[in-house]
N, C-alpha and C positions, 0 to 999 in steps of 0.2 A: 227409688224404688229401681228393685230390680229390670234388668231390659225386657220386656215381652218376649215370649217364646217365637211370635212371628216376626220380629226382628232378629233373628238371629237368623232364622231359616231362610229370609227375603234377602240381607245382606251377605252377598259372598265375600266381604273382607273380613267381617265379623267370622262367617262361616270357616276362614281359611283360620282365623286364629285362634279357635274353636280345636281345630282338627289338630292343629300343633300343638297346642295347652294338653290335648286329651293324648294324645302319641306320646308329648312329652311323659308325661306324666306317668301313664301304664309301660315305657319302656324298661326292658327288665335291666339292661346294661345300668341303670343309674339306681339301683336297687342293689342292697347289699341281702339277697336271700330270698324268700316270695314277697308278694303283695298281697294287701288286702284291699280287696276293694270293693266300693258301695257304689248303686247312681240310684242319685237322691232327688229328690222333686227340685226346684230350680227356688221353692223359696227358704231354703236355706243355705241358699250363697248370698255374697254381696254382690252389689250390683257388677256385670260384668265379669266376672267370673265364674272358669267354668270350670274349674279344678280346686280341691282343698286336699292340702298333700300334712301328714304330721308322720314323718321319719317312713316306714313302710304301710305304713292307711293311707289310701287315695278316695277320695271320694269326688264323683263326676257327677255334674251337673246336668239331668237328660234332656232338658229341650238343648242344651248346645251339645250332646251327643248327635242329636239326632238332625241337628244341623251337619256337625263334622262329618256325620255318617253319609250324607249327599254329598259332600264334596269329598271322602274319601272314594266314592263311589267314580267320581269322575277321574280321580288318580291315578285307580286301577284296572282303570276300564279295559287302556291300552295293553297291557298286560295280558290281556286273554286271548291277545291274538299275536302274543308272540311263540315262535315255535320252542318245541323243548331243547333243539341244536343252539338254538340263539338265547336260549336260557342259560346253556353251560358258558356261556363268554359275557356275563352280566359282573360286570366287579362289582367288589365288596358293596362300595357304599351306595349300589343302585338295587340292590337285594334288599341292604337294610330301608330303605327310603321304604321299597313296596312292602316291606313289613309293618313296618310302620301305620300306615294306611287302612293294609286289612286288619289289624288289629281293632282298629276303632270298626268295622262290620261285623267280627263279632261281640264285640264289647255288647253292640245293641241288639244283635242277632245270633245266640249261638247256633242255630243250626245252620248259618249261612254255607253250602257244602260250598260254591264257588269260591267263596274267602281263603275255606281249609285249605281246600283243591291246589288254590295260587301257592300259596303257604307251600304244598307240598311239593308243588311242581319247581320254588325257587331255590326249597332246603336240597331237594334231589341232586343238584350238583353236586354242594358242598364236600357227599363222599363217592370218590370216581373209583373209578377202578384201571389200574395200570398195572398192563404183567401180570393177573390173576392176583393182584395184591389190592386193598381198601386202602384208597388215604384220604385221609381228612383236608380239605384243601383250609375249610375254615370252623374249626371243629368248636369253637364259642358260639358260633350261630346256632346250633344244634342245643348244644346247652342251655343259650340264652331262649330257646324254642320252647325247652321243658322248665326252663321259671315262669316264663309268659298262660301257657297253657296251662301249671298245678296250681299259679296264681288264679288263674279263671276257677280250678276244678275245688279249695278252698277257700275262695272268699263269699261273703255271704251275699249272693246273687240267688233269684228263686228260681232258675232257669238251669245258668252254666255246669253247676256240681252235679246237675244229672242230666244230661246232656251225652246220647251217646253218639253226636258228631265228634263232640269235643274225647270224649273217652277215645273214639276208635283213631284222633290224630294223636292222641298219647302214646296208643300203642303203637303205632308208626316211627313216634322220634323217639320213643325209645326202642326199638328194637335197633335201630339206627345205632345209638348211643350203648347200646351191650357190644355192640358188634366189639367198639375200641375200648372196653372196659371202663364208660364212665357214669355206670351206675351203683347203687344199691338197692336189692332189693327189699331189705329189712324196713331202710329210709323211708322210701320210697309206698311202706304199705300202712308202716306206722303216720308219718307226714303228709300224705298225700290222700291215699284210699280211705281209712281211719276216719281224717280230720272230715272228708267227702261224706263222709258214712253220717259225723255228724250235723252236719249243715245241714245234710236232707234223710231223714231218717228213712231206712226199707229201702237205701238208692243200691237198686239192684246193680247198674251199670258201674256202679263202683265196684263192687264186691266181685263181679265178674271179669272186672281189668284185674286184680286180684287172683283171679284163679289163671292167669293171663303169667303175669308174676311167678309164681309159683312154679309154671313151668319149666325157670329159667334158673332158679335155685338146684346147687349142687347139692341132692341130701344125703352124700358120705359125712358133709360135716355135722358133729353132731352140737357142736356147740352154738351153729347157725340155726339148725332146724329145732332146739330146744327155743332161741330165743324169739324167733318166730311164732313157736306154738306159746307161748309167755305172753306174749304180746295179744296174739287175738282172745284167747279165752281172757285176758283182763277187760278189753276192751269190749265181747259177749258179756261179760257178768254188769261194768257199767251201763249194758245197754242192753238189758234182759229183755224186753222188747220187742226188738228190733228182728224180724225170723231172719233178714238179708247177713247178718252178722252171724247168726247161728247158724246159718243151712253152709257160709261158707266153712265154718269150724264142722261141720258134718263129716263137709266133703276133704276138708284136711285128713282127720283122720282118718278117714274111710280109703283113702285113696293109697294103691298097693307100692308097697318097696316105700315106705316115709315113715311112720312109726309104728316102733313096735306095740305089737297087742297091749305092753305093760302101762305106757304112754298112755294107751286109748282110756285101758279102765281107770286110771286114776285122772285123769279130766273126766268121766262118767262120774268117780266120787265124790268128786270133789264138789261139782254143780249140785250132784246130789241134796249134798250136804248143805251148801246155801241155801238149795230150793225150799229144803226146808224149815230152816233157819228163819229165813226172811218171807215165808208163804208164800212162792212165787207158783202163782197157778195161773199164768198169762200162756194161752196158747203157740206163742213162737215157742218159748223152753221145752216144751214135753214135749213136739215136735221130736227136737231135736236129741232130748234126752228116750222117747221109745227109737226112735229110732239107731242110738246107740247102745243101747239096754238089746233090741233085739237082732243090733250084727252077730255076723261070726267070733267077732275078737270078745265078746263079755262070757265068762263065764257062768255058771250058776248062780254063786256064789253073791257075784255083783248082781244078776237076776232078780234076787230073792230081793237082793237090798231097794232093788228098784220099786218090789212092789208093794216092800213094806213102806217108803216111803211115800208113793201113792196110798196106801192106806192110813196112815197117820196124817196126811195133809185132809184127807175127807172127814174123817173125825174129829178134826178142830176147825173146819172152816160152816158156814151156813149157806156162804152162797152158793145158789144151785147153778147157773153158769161156771162156777170153777169148776164147782163138783162135773159135769160133763165132762170138760176138758179132759179133768183127772179119769173119771173113768173110763174116758175115749183112749184114752195114750197106753194105757194098762190093757185095754182090749185088742189094739191094735198091734202091741208090743209082743202079746199071748198068740196072736193068729201069725205074724211072719214070723217067730223065733219058732213056732211048731211047724212055721213051712219050708224053712234052709233047713230043719233037724230033718225032716223027709225026707226031702230030696237030696242029704247029703249019703 
């Protein structure tokens, strides 16, 4: 029989062992790439096991995690009283050990502000400034931090991949890595944001982070621009009922000085053809289509094609809810298209 949960919670030795095992299992330095972490009930583990590992897949015993959490609180409590100046003097091993304990706190409570703020205070001295030049003392620590946070955001965890605290922390980490050129926007968009969007549909926080990433892109490079657009359009097609993805695509296309009008019109026509062929009538895709069709970049031929597609779908379906979505899209598009014409 597995150890009862109260045995682990009330036994400091078992709690310390659980903390060590879990911290080792989710240590990004022990993995080649992102981890896939799951927190599972105790009944799925053999007796005495706190973690199960299979390559990059890590399963964590929830009862053991609770015990390790309490032990980790004791380990990091002293760090809250260390001044920022003193943190600059901490050696590499001390920083790593504190980060390991803090990782356990975040695993159980992704909105643990004290834990994420302590991680920031420990990692901030990693990038120091001397005579106007930024120097990375331990650049591997910041890269490992990104790997750890990205693993939480892309794992099948109920709350982590839609945690505003973790996405905010990722932005903090990414900003510092960007200064040293240790980032790849397209890779982060497809490998983190889009994966998080799949794990938790309509993930506003993930796609808001994507907007931040777009501010870091050098839009003069046509190849990178096209790769980003292709990736986002492909994702939206495969998740056509996810309004957060379509909203991001809309923002991407209509932002100034990013894409030529011809590229926007091509996307509009492409999605219109797919919507008609697959009979998409959900509100998410039609909010996107109506907004692009009503924008100043859309010419009369594309606008008429939009209206023809609406009419064809209306004629071919009997669902009254779908008909209302299509009629509302056409009416909204007509009103706002006339509005900007009158104001131009």
